NUBAPA-770245 format. One record per residue (C-alpha): x, y, z; chain. Coordinates in nm, 2 decimals, m for minus. Layout:
BEGIN
{xx->X	yy->Y	zz->Z	c->A} $
...
END
This chain:
BEGIN
{xx->5.79	yy->14.26	zz->18.91	c->A} $
{xx->5.49	yy->14.23	zz->18.68	c->A} $
{xx->5.30	yy->13.91	zz->18.72	c->A} $
{xx->5.29	yy->13.68	zz->18.43	c->A} $
{xx->4.95	yy->13.70	zz->18.24	c->A} $
{xx->4.80	yy->13.35	zz->18.17	c->A} $
{xx->4.65	yy->13.33	zz->17.82	c->A} $
{xx->4.32	yy->13.15	zz->17.84	c->A} $
{xx->4.23	yy->12.87	zz->17.60	c->A} $
{xx->3.98	yy->12.93	zz->17.32	c->A} $
{xx->3.73	yy->12.69	zz->17.51	c->A} $
{xx->3.76	yy->12.91	zz->17.81	c->A} $
{xx->3.71	yy->13.23	zz->17.61	c->A} $
{xx->3.39	yy->13.12	zz->17.44	c->A} $
{xx->3.24	yy->13.02	zz->17.77	c->A} $
{xx->3.36	yy->13.33	zz->17.96	c->A} $
{xx->3.11	yy->13.53	zz->18.16	c->A} $
{xx->3.29	yy->13.86	zz->18.03	c->A} $
{xx->3.41	yy->13.77	zz->17.68	c->A} $
{xx->3.68	yy->13.98	zz->17.51	c->A} $
{xx->3.55	yy->13.91	zz->17.16	c->A} $
{xx->3.27	yy->14.13	zz->17.03	c->A} $
{xx->2.97	yy->13.92	zz->16.99	c->A} $
{xx->2.91	yy->13.97	zz->16.62	c->A} $
{xx->2.90	yy->13.60	zz->16.54	c->A} $
{xx->2.72	yy->13.31	zz->16.69	c->A} $
{xx->2.94	yy->13.01	zz->16.62	c->A} $
{xx->2.87	yy->12.65	zz->16.69	c->A} $
{xx->3.06	yy->12.55	zz->17.02	c->A} $
{xx->3.35	yy->12.39	zz->16.85	c->A} $
{xx->3.71	yy->12.52	zz->16.88	c->A} $
{xx->3.92	yy->12.43	zz->16.58	c->A} $
{xx->4.30	yy->12.40	zz->16.63	c->A} $
{xx->4.42	yy->12.22	zz->16.32	c->A} $
{xx->4.31	yy->12.13	zz->15.98	c->A} $
{xx->4.41	yy->11.94	zz->15.67	c->A} $
{xx->4.21	yy->11.89	zz->15.35	c->A} $
{xx->3.85	yy->11.85	zz->15.40	c->A} $
{xx->3.89	yy->11.79	zz->15.78	c->A} $
{xx->3.95	yy->12.01	zz->16.09	c->A} $
{xx->4.05	yy->11.89	zz->16.45	c->A} $
{xx->3.94	yy->12.07	zz->16.76	c->A} $
{xx->4.13	yy->12.14	zz->17.08	c->A} $
{xx->4.04	yy->11.80	zz->17.21	c->A} $
{xx->4.15	yy->11.61	zz->16.91	c->A} $
{xx->3.82	yy->11.53	zz->16.76	c->A} $
{xx->3.80	yy->11.54	zz->16.38	c->A} $
{xx->3.52	yy->11.70	zz->16.18	c->A} $
{xx->3.44	yy->11.69	zz->15.80	c->A} $
{xx->3.42	yy->12.05	zz->15.70	c->A} $
{xx->3.10	yy->12.09	zz->15.48	c->A} $
{xx->3.12	yy->12.47	zz->15.49	c->A} $
{xx->3.47	yy->12.55	zz->15.36	c->A} $
{xx->3.47	yy->12.90	zz->15.50	c->A} $
{xx->3.17	yy->13.01	zz->15.28	c->A} $
{xx->3.38	yy->12.90	zz->14.98	c->A} $
{xx->3.69	yy->13.07	zz->15.10	c->A} $
{xx->3.85	yy->12.71	zz->15.13	c->A} $
{xx->3.74	yy->12.58	zz->14.79	c->A} $
{xx->4.08	yy->12.40	zz->14.77	c->A} $
{xx->4.06	yy->12.26	zz->15.12	c->A} $
{xx->4.26	yy->12.35	zz->15.43	c->A} $
{xx->4.63	yy->12.40	zz->15.38	c->A} $
{xx->4.64	yy->12.29	zz->15.02	c->A} $
{xx->5.01	yy->12.20	zz->14.96	c->A} $
{xx->5.06	yy->12.42	zz->14.65	c->A} $
{xx->4.91	yy->12.72	zz->14.83	c->A} $
{xx->5.11	yy->12.67	zz->15.15	c->A} $
{xx->5.44	yy->12.63	zz->14.94	c->A} $
{xx->5.36	yy->12.96	zz->14.76	c->A} $
{xx->5.30	yy->13.13	zz->15.08	c->A} $
{xx->5.61	yy->13.00	zz->15.25	c->A} $
{xx->5.83	yy->13.09	zz->14.95	c->A} $
{xx->5.69	yy->13.43	zz->14.94	c->A} $
{xx->5.73	yy->13.48	zz->15.32	c->A} $
{xx->6.09	yy->13.43	zz->15.29	c->A} $
{xx->6.12	yy->13.72	zz->15.03	c->A} $
{xx->5.87	yy->14.00	zz->15.06	c->A} $
{xx->5.53	yy->14.05	zz->15.22	c->A} $
{xx->5.43	yy->14.42	zz->15.18	c->A} $
{xx->5.54	yy->14.72	zz->14.99	c->A} $
{xx->5.21	yy->14.92	zz->14.98	c->A} $
{xx->5.11	yy->15.04	zz->14.64	c->A} $
{xx->5.34	yy->15.33	zz->14.67	c->A} $
{xx->5.60	yy->15.10	zz->14.50	c->A} $
{xx->5.58	yy->14.82	zz->14.24	c->A} $
{xx->5.63	yy->14.47	zz->14.36	c->A} $
{xx->5.76	yy->14.18	zz->14.15	c->A} $
{xx->5.45	yy->13.96	zz->14.21	c->A} $
{xx->5.15	yy->14.17	zz->14.13	c->A} $
{xx->5.16	yy->14.22	zz->13.75	c->A} $
{xx->5.20	yy->13.85	zz->13.70	c->A} $
{xx->4.90	yy->13.77	zz->13.93	c->A} $
{xx->4.68	yy->14.03	zz->13.75	c->A} $
{xx->4.78	yy->13.90	zz->13.41	c->A} $
{xx->4.69	yy->13.53	zz->13.51	c->A} $
{xx->4.37	yy->13.63	zz->13.68	c->A} $
{xx->4.26	yy->13.84	zz->13.38	c->A} $
{xx->4.33	yy->13.54	zz->13.16	c->A} $
{xx->4.14	yy->13.31	zz->13.37	c->A} $
{xx->3.82	yy->13.53	zz->13.35	c->A} $
{xx->3.87	yy->13.67	zz->13.00	c->A} $
{xx->3.86	yy->14.03	zz->13.12	c->A} $
{xx->4.14	yy->14.29	zz->13.06	c->A} $
{xx->4.21	yy->14.45	zz->13.39	c->A} $
{xx->4.23	yy->14.37	zz->13.76	c->A} $
{xx->4.18	yy->14.60	zz->14.06	c->A} $
{xx->4.33	yy->14.40	zz->14.36	c->A} $
{xx->4.17	yy->14.45	zz->14.71	c->A} $
{xx->4.15	yy->14.23	zz->15.02	c->A} $
{xx->3.81	yy->14.14	zz->15.14	c->A} $
{xx->3.49	yy->14.06	zz->14.95	c->A} $
{xx->3.31	yy->14.35	zz->15.09	c->A} $
{xx->3.60	yy->14.58	zz->14.97	c->A} $
{xx->3.56	yy->14.43	zz->14.63	c->A} $
{xx->3.19	yy->14.52	zz->14.62	c->A} $
{xx->3.26	yy->14.87	zz->14.75	c->A} $
{xx->3.51	yy->14.92	zz->14.49	c->A} $
{xx->3.28	yy->14.79	zz->14.22	c->A} $
{xx->3.02	yy->15.04	zz->14.32	c->A} $
{xx->3.27	yy->15.32	zz->14.29	c->A} $
{xx->3.38	yy->15.20	zz->13.96	c->A} $
{xx->3.02	yy->15.19	zz->13.83	c->A} $
{xx->2.94	yy->15.54	zz->13.96	c->A} $
{xx->3.26	yy->15.68	zz->13.81	c->A} $
{xx->3.19	yy->15.51	zz->13.47	c->A} $
{xx->2.83	yy->15.64	zz->13.48	c->A} $
{xx->2.95	yy->16.01	zz->13.52	c->A} $
{xx->3.26	yy->15.98	zz->13.29	c->A} $
{xx->3.13	yy->15.76	zz->13.01	c->A} $
{xx->2.75	yy->15.75	zz->13.02	c->A} $
{xx->2.70	yy->16.11	zz->13.11	c->A} $
{xx->2.47	yy->16.07	zz->13.42	c->A} $
{xx->2.45	yy->16.40	zz->13.60	c->A} $
{xx->2.67	yy->16.44	zz->13.90	c->A} $
{xx->2.56	yy->16.25	zz->14.22	c->A} $
{xx->2.25	yy->16.10	zz->14.04	c->A} $
{xx->2.39	yy->15.76	zz->13.95	c->A} $
{xx->2.16	yy->15.47	zz->14.08	c->A} $
{xx->2.25	yy->15.11	zz->14.10	c->A} $
{xx->1.98	yy->14.83	zz->14.09	c->A} $
{xx->2.02	yy->14.53	zz->14.32	c->A} $
{xx->1.81	yy->14.23	zz->14.42	c->A} $
{xx->1.61	yy->14.15	zz->14.73	c->A} $
{xx->1.77	yy->13.88	zz->14.93	c->A} $
{xx->2.12	yy->13.99	zz->14.83	c->A} $
{xx->2.42	yy->13.94	zz->15.04	c->A} $
{xx->2.72	yy->14.16	zz->14.93	c->A} $
{xx->2.88	yy->14.23	zz->15.27	c->A} $
{xx->2.82	yy->14.42	zz->15.59	c->A} $
{xx->2.97	yy->14.77	zz->15.54	c->A} $
{xx->2.74	yy->15.07	zz->15.59	c->A} $
{xx->2.70	yy->15.13	zz->15.22	c->A} $
{xx->2.63	yy->14.76	zz->15.16	c->A} $
{xx->2.37	yy->14.71	zz->15.42	c->A} $
{xx->2.20	yy->15.02	zz->15.29	c->A} $
{xx->2.06	yy->14.80	zz->15.01	c->A} $
{xx->2.02	yy->14.48	zz->15.21	c->A} $
{xx->1.68	yy->14.34	zz->15.28	c->A} $
{xx->1.80	yy->14.16	zz->15.58	c->A} $
{xx->1.68	yy->14.36	zz->15.88	c->A} $
{xx->1.92	yy->14.19	zz->16.11	c->A} $
{xx->2.20	yy->14.34	zz->15.91	c->A} $
{xx->2.03	yy->14.67	zz->15.88	c->A} $
{xx->1.87	yy->14.76	zz->16.21	c->A} $
{xx->2.05	yy->15.01	zz->16.41	c->A} $
{xx->2.30	yy->15.11	zz->16.14	c->A} $
{xx->2.14	yy->15.40	zz->15.97	c->A} $
{xx->2.13	yy->15.66	zz->15.81	c->A} $
{xx->2.18	yy->15.47	zz->15.50	c->A} $
{xx->2.36	yy->15.54	zz->15.18	c->A} $
{xx->2.13	yy->15.65	zz->14.90	c->A} $
{xx->2.14	yy->15.56	zz->14.53	c->A} $
{xx->2.02	yy->15.20	zz->14.52	c->A} $
{xx->1.69	yy->15.04	zz->14.40	c->A} $
{xx->1.58	yy->14.71	zz->14.51	c->A} $
{xx->1.39	yy->14.46	zz->14.29	c->A} $
{xx->1.28	yy->14.10	zz->14.33	c->A} $
{xx->1.55	yy->13.84	zz->14.25	c->A} $
{xx->1.49	yy->13.64	zz->13.93	c->A} $
{xx->1.23	yy->13.89	zz->13.80	c->A} $
{xx->1.33	yy->14.05	zz->13.47	c->A} $
{xx->1.01	yy->14.25	zz->13.45	c->A} $
{xx->1.07	yy->14.43	zz->13.77	c->A} $
{xx->1.44	yy->14.48	zz->13.68	c->A} $
{xx->1.35	yy->14.65	zz->13.36	c->A} $
{xx->1.11	yy->14.87	zz->13.53	c->A} $
{xx->1.38	yy->14.99	zz->13.77	c->A} $
{xx->1.64	yy->15.07	zz->13.52	c->A} $
{xx->1.64	yy->15.42	zz->13.36	c->A} $
{xx->1.87	yy->15.69	zz->13.24	c->A} $
{xx->2.05	yy->15.73	zz->13.57	c->A} $
{xx->2.13	yy->15.35	zz->13.61	c->A} $
{xx->2.50	yy->15.29	zz->13.64	c->A} $
{xx->2.48	yy->14.92	zz->13.70	c->A} $
{xx->2.28	yy->14.62	zz->13.79	c->A} $
{xx->2.45	yy->14.43	zz->14.07	c->A} $
{xx->2.35	yy->14.07	zz->14.14	c->A} $
{xx->2.48	yy->13.74	zz->14.25	c->A} $
{xx->2.45	yy->13.47	zz->13.99	c->A} $
{xx->2.34	yy->13.24	zz->14.27	c->A} $
{xx->2.22	yy->13.40	zz->14.61	c->A} $
{xx->2.44	yy->13.21	zz->14.86	c->A} $
{xx->2.34	yy->13.36	zz->15.21	c->A} $
{xx->1.97	yy->13.36	zz->15.09	c->A} $
{xx->1.99	yy->12.97	zz->15.09	c->A} $
{xx->2.17	yy->12.90	zz->14.76	c->A} $
{xx->1.89	yy->13.05	zz->14.54	c->A} $
{xx->1.94	yy->12.96	zz->14.17	c->A} $
{xx->1.76	yy->13.18	zz->13.92	c->A} $
{xx->1.56	yy->13.04	zz->13.63	c->A} $
{xx->1.74	yy->12.95	zz->13.32	c->A} $
{xx->1.77	yy->13.26	zz->13.10	c->A} $
{xx->1.76	yy->13.50	zz->13.39	c->A} $
{xx->2.13	yy->13.59	zz->13.36	c->A} $
{xx->2.11	yy->13.61	zz->12.99	c->A} $
{xx->1.82	yy->13.85	zz->13.03	c->A} $
{xx->2.01	yy->14.07	zz->13.27	c->A} $
{xx->2.29	yy->14.08	zz->13.02	c->A} $
{xx->2.07	yy->14.18	zz->12.73	c->A} $
{xx->1.88	yy->14.43	zz->12.94	c->A} $
{xx->2.19	yy->14.61	zz->13.07	c->A} $
{xx->2.33	yy->14.63	zz->12.71	c->A} $
{xx->2.01	yy->14.79	zz->12.59	c->A} $
{xx->2.00	yy->15.04	zz->12.88	c->A} $
{xx->2.36	yy->15.11	zz->12.85	c->A} $
{xx->2.45	yy->15.03	zz->13.21	c->A} $
{xx->2.69	yy->14.78	zz->13.37	c->A} $
{xx->2.62	yy->14.42	zz->13.47	c->A} $
{xx->2.83	yy->14.35	zz->13.78	c->A} $
{xx->2.83	yy->13.99	zz->13.88	c->A} $
{xx->2.92	yy->13.93	zz->14.25	c->A} $
{xx->3.11	yy->13.59	zz->14.22	c->A} $
{xx->3.27	yy->13.61	zz->14.56	c->A} $
{xx->3.10	yy->13.29	zz->14.69	c->A} $
{xx->2.99	yy->13.13	zz->14.36	c->A} $
{xx->3.31	yy->13.18	zz->14.16	c->A} $
{xx->3.64	yy->13.00	zz->14.13	c->A} $
{xx->3.51	yy->12.65	zz->14.07	c->A} $
{xx->3.24	yy->12.62	zz->14.32	c->A} $
{xx->2.95	yy->12.56	zz->14.08	c->A} $
{xx->3.14	yy->12.34	zz->13.83	c->A} $
{xx->3.27	yy->12.64	zz->13.61	c->A} $
{xx->3.53	yy->12.90	zz->13.70	c->A} $
{xx->3.25	yy->13.15	zz->13.72	c->A} $
{xx->2.88	yy->13.07	zz->13.78	c->A} $
{xx->2.77	yy->13.31	zz->13.50	c->A} $
{xx->2.93	yy->13.05	zz->13.26	c->A} $
{xx->2.63	yy->12.83	zz->13.31	c->A} $
{xx->2.45	yy->13.06	zz->13.08	c->A} $
{xx->2.77	yy->13.15	zz->12.89	c->A} $
{xx->2.73	yy->13.52	zz->12.99	c->A} $
{xx->3.01	yy->13.77	zz->13.02	c->A} $
{xx->2.93	yy->14.05	zz->13.27	c->A} $
{xx->3.10	yy->14.40	zz->13.25	c->A} $
{xx->3.23	yy->14.36	zz->13.59	c->A} $
{xx->3.31	yy->14.05	zz->13.80	c->A} $
{xx->3.39	yy->14.07	zz->14.17	c->A} $
{xx->3.60	yy->13.79	zz->14.32	c->A} $
{xx->3.71	yy->13.71	zz->14.68	c->A} $
{xx->3.70	yy->13.43	zz->14.93	c->A} $
{xx->3.87	yy->13.14	zz->14.74	c->A} $
{xx->4.10	yy->13.38	zz->14.57	c->A} $
{xx->4.31	yy->13.38	zz->14.88	c->A} $
{xx->4.33	yy->13.01	zz->14.92	c->A} $
{xx->4.21	yy->13.01	zz->15.28	c->A} $
{xx->4.55	yy->13.17	zz->15.37	c->A} $
{xx->4.52	yy->13.55	zz->15.32	c->A} $
{xx->4.23	yy->13.77	zz->15.23	c->A} $
{xx->4.24	yy->13.85	zz->14.87	c->A} $
{xx->3.97	yy->14.00	zz->14.64	c->A} $
{xx->3.95	yy->14.17	zz->14.30	c->A} $
{xx->3.74	yy->14.37	zz->14.07	c->A} $
{xx->3.77	yy->14.26	zz->13.71	c->A} $
{xx->3.65	yy->14.44	zz->13.40	c->A} $
{xx->3.77	yy->14.56	zz->13.05	c->A} $
{xx->3.97	yy->14.87	zz->13.01	c->A} $
{xx->3.68	yy->15.08	zz->12.90	c->A} $
{xx->3.53	yy->15.04	zz->13.25	c->A} $
{xx->3.83	yy->14.99	zz->13.49	c->A} $
{xx->4.01	yy->15.26	zz->13.30	c->A} $
{xx->3.79	yy->15.53	zz->13.46	c->A} $
{xx->4.00	yy->15.50	zz->13.78	c->A} $
{xx->4.30	yy->15.74	zz->13.81	c->A} $
{xx->4.57	yy->15.77	zz->14.08	c->A} $
{xx->4.44	yy->15.89	zz->14.41	c->A} $
{xx->4.08	yy->15.80	zz->14.34	c->A} $
{xx->4.08	yy->15.46	zz->14.50	c->A} $
{xx->4.34	yy->15.24	zz->14.68	c->A} $
{xx->4.43	yy->14.99	zz->14.97	c->A} $
{xx->4.76	yy->14.96	zz->15.16	c->A} $
{xx->4.74	yy->14.58	zz->15.15	c->A} $
{xx->4.56	yy->14.54	zz->14.81	c->A} $
{xx->4.78	yy->14.35	zz->14.58	c->A} $
{xx->5.05	yy->14.29	zz->14.84	c->A} $
{xx->5.33	yy->14.04	zz->14.73	c->A} $
{xx->5.21	yy->13.76	zz->14.96	c->A} $
{xx->4.85	yy->13.80	zz->14.85	c->A} $
{xx->4.97	yy->13.80	zz->14.49	c->A} $
{xx->5.18	yy->13.50	zz->14.53	c->A} $
{xx->4.90	yy->13.30	zz->14.69	c->A} $
{xx->4.64	yy->13.44	zz->14.43	c->A} $
{xx->4.87	yy->13.33	zz->14.15	c->A} $
{xx->4.89	yy->12.98	zz->14.29	c->A} $
{xx->4.51	yy->12.96	zz->14.31	c->A} $
{xx->4.48	yy->13.06	zz->13.94	c->A} $
{xx->4.73	yy->12.79	zz->13.85	c->A} $
{xx->4.50	yy->12.53	zz->14.02	c->A} $
{xx->4.20	yy->12.65	zz->13.84	c->A} $
{xx->4.37	yy->12.67	zz->13.51	c->A} $
{xx->4.40	yy->12.29	zz->13.50	c->A} $
{xx->4.02	yy->12.25	zz->13.52	c->A} $
{xx->4.05	yy->11.97	zz->13.77	c->A} $
{xx->3.84	yy->12.15	zz->14.04	c->A} $
{xx->3.57	yy->12.26	zz->13.81	c->A} $
{xx->3.54	yy->11.89	zz->13.69	c->A} $
{xx->3.53	yy->11.77	zz->14.05	c->A} $
{xx->3.26	yy->12.01	zz->14.14	c->A} $
{xx->3.05	yy->11.90	zz->13.85	c->A} $
{xx->3.11	yy->11.52	zz->13.92	c->A} $
{xx->3.07	yy->11.54	zz->14.30	c->A} $
{xx->2.79	yy->11.78	zz->14.25	c->A} $
{xx->2.59	yy->11.50	zz->14.09	c->A} $
{xx->2.65	yy->11.29	zz->14.40	c->A} $
{xx->2.54	yy->11.57	zz->14.62	c->A} $
{xx->2.22	yy->11.62	zz->14.43	c->A} $
{xx->2.13	yy->11.25	zz->14.41	c->A} $
{xx->2.18	yy->11.22	zz->14.78	c->A} $
{xx->1.97	yy->11.52	zz->14.86	c->A} $
{xx->1.70	yy->11.40	zz->14.63	c->A} $
{xx->1.68	yy->11.07	zz->14.82	c->A} $
{xx->1.62	yy->11.27	zz->15.15	c->A} $
{xx->1.32	yy->11.47	zz->15.01	c->A} $
{xx->1.02	yy->11.36	zz->15.20	c->A} $
{xx->1.25	yy->11.21	zz->15.48	c->A} $
{xx->1.32	yy->11.52	zz->15.67	c->A} $
{xx->1.41	yy->11.74	zz->15.38	c->A} $
{xx->1.12	yy->11.95	zz->15.21	c->A} $
{xx->1.33	yy->12.08	zz->14.93	c->A} $
{xx->1.68	yy->12.17	zz->14.81	c->A} $
{xx->1.87	yy->12.37	zz->14.55	c->A} $
{xx->2.21	yy->12.27	zz->14.43	c->A} $
{xx->2.47	yy->12.36	zz->14.17	c->A} $
{xx->2.80	yy->12.20	zz->14.16	c->A} $
{xx->2.92	yy->12.14	zz->14.52	c->A} $
{xx->2.68	yy->12.39	zz->14.68	c->A} $
{xx->2.34	yy->12.34	zz->14.82	c->A} $
{xx->2.08	yy->12.49	zz->15.02	c->A} $
{xx->1.88	yy->12.23	zz->15.21	c->A} $
{xx->1.53	yy->12.31	zz->15.35	c->A} $
{xx->1.47	yy->12.10	zz->15.65	c->A} $
{xx->1.12	yy->12.01	zz->15.77	c->A} $
{xx->1.07	yy->12.28	zz->16.04	c->A} $
{xx->0.91	yy->12.02	zz->16.27	c->A} $
{xx->1.25	yy->11.86	zz->16.30	c->A} $
{xx->1.41	yy->12.19	zz->16.41	c->A} $
{xx->1.57	yy->12.51	zz->16.30	c->A} $
{xx->1.87	yy->12.51	zz->16.08	c->A} $
{xx->2.08	yy->12.60	zz->16.38	c->A} $
{xx->1.96	yy->12.30	zz->16.57	c->A} $
{xx->2.02	yy->12.07	zz->16.27	c->A} $
{xx->2.38	yy->12.21	zz->16.23	c->A} $
{xx->2.43	yy->12.14	zz->16.61	c->A} $
{xx->2.31	yy->11.78	zz->16.57	c->A} $
{xx->2.55	yy->11.73	zz->16.27	c->A} $
{xx->2.84	yy->11.88	zz->16.47	c->A} $
{xx->2.79	yy->11.61	zz->16.72	c->A} $
{xx->2.81	yy->11.36	zz->16.43	c->A} $
{xx->3.14	yy->11.50	zz->16.32	c->A} $
{xx->3.00	yy->11.72	zz->16.03	c->A} $
{xx->3.03	yy->12.10	zz->16.03	c->A} $
{xx->2.77	yy->12.29	zz->15.83	c->A} $
{xx->2.60	yy->12.64	zz->15.88	c->A} $
{xx->2.24	yy->12.74	zz->15.89	c->A} $
{xx->2.10	yy->13.03	zz->15.71	c->A} $
{xx->1.75	yy->13.15	zz->15.74	c->A} $
{xx->1.49	yy->12.94	zz->15.93	c->A} $
{xx->1.52	yy->12.57	zz->15.88	c->A} $
{xx->1.77	yy->12.60	zz->15.58	c->A} $
{xx->2.14	yy->12.48	zz->15.60	c->A} $
{xx->2.41	yy->12.53	zz->15.35	c->A} $
{xx->2.64	yy->12.27	zz->15.22	c->A} $
{xx->2.96	yy->12.39	zz->15.05	c->A} $
{xx->3.24	yy->12.13	zz->15.11	c->A} $
{xx->3.59	yy->12.19	zz->14.98	c->A} $
{xx->3.63	yy->12.07	zz->14.62	c->A} $
{xx->3.89	yy->11.83	zz->14.74	c->A} $
{xx->3.64	yy->11.62	zz->14.93	c->A} $
{xx->3.63	yy->11.26	zz->14.82	c->A} $
{xx->3.31	yy->11.10	zz->14.70	c->A} $
{xx->3.33	yy->10.86	zz->15.00	c->A} $
{xx->3.35	yy->11.15	zz->15.24	c->A} $
{xx->3.06	yy->11.33	zz->15.07	c->A} $
{xx->2.84	yy->11.01	zz->15.08	c->A} $
{xx->2.93	yy->10.98	zz->15.46	c->A} $
{xx->2.83	yy->11.34	zz->15.52	c->A} $
{xx->2.49	yy->11.29	zz->15.35	c->A} $
{xx->2.46	yy->10.97	zz->15.56	c->A} $
{xx->2.50	yy->11.16	zz->15.87	c->A} $
{xx->2.24	yy->11.42	zz->15.76	c->A} $
{xx->1.99	yy->11.14	zz->15.69	c->A} $
{xx->2.07	yy->11.00	zz->16.05	c->A} $
{xx->2.00	yy->11.34	zz->16.23	c->A} $
{xx->1.69	yy->11.40	zz->16.03	c->A} $
{xx->1.57	yy->11.05	zz->16.08	c->A} $
{xx->1.63	yy->11.05	zz->16.45	c->A} $
{xx->1.53	yy->11.42	zz->16.52	c->A} $
{xx->1.81	yy->11.44	zz->16.78	c->A} $
END
């Protein structure tokens, strides 16, 4: 008789001498078992206020009732057909999402990195078929400090050596310029340029917000140069900054919008490339695809996400609570905080390095029941669910003040 194999707890697994999980993440030592709204609970029953929200994947909080209901209903009917057949949820999802963003067509994918990779392929195909760039000569201009994912092609144009080292040879065809520098951008664009790919706000870099007019400048430059403006809204989009899309702060309409994270409601991975027909129409059957992209479960959850955003409630909450967040952080400048950048319910907070690294500050906040994530150096990111209450947000800011004031 085969002996029963005991399944070890998550707590045992993270402390194991020979872990079975690849060590590609360095999480804080908290093992989450349950969650609801803006709170999570660990295996020992301790509650934490989630001030990261899955890097914006949980914009609507954990287990939002409308999203859970949509998932349950669809699980009872149909979950996957592949794109070899039609399913009864996909067209409706695409129509609603296109209407939300004001663009004509939707290419459904799964992860954010897949959306970026797909956007790159679309831009190159458009450059060859429409712009007339000679075969295999299309270039894409990107910004230093970017974070678009960690696939081989994407890390090829990253400036983060931690993401790049040991993964070459790299994919050619990209030009890197400083972020928020229109002069450098214009110098890099030429007749081979298929697209300019940027984040309207650089999240992983520390919530870096460009100067007013930068996005307008990118839009005008790309029009003059007859190349595409691709906005990576995977973290910044879907209500996070107070608008449906972050580009709306400058009333800019890109040629291509990349969405992900919050589009799946924290339930399933859902991403999308959106553009008008003159751009996405360059794709033909067999040139691109995904077995799970646009699956019925994803489409059902994605439709429910769009319905939440159509009310405008979450965009208003991000705007109103964003003012509370900014005011609270402004009060900490000179008291452990040396600077911050915030838009909507999203902030990068630069802690006085004398008080510790971002990782150390995150660990102190964890002990206070607040979950955040560091980025580079002594910077931490705050991106709570848009469902957080003002009282909860103020309490989190109080905890930040406490750990910065005590230094322990």
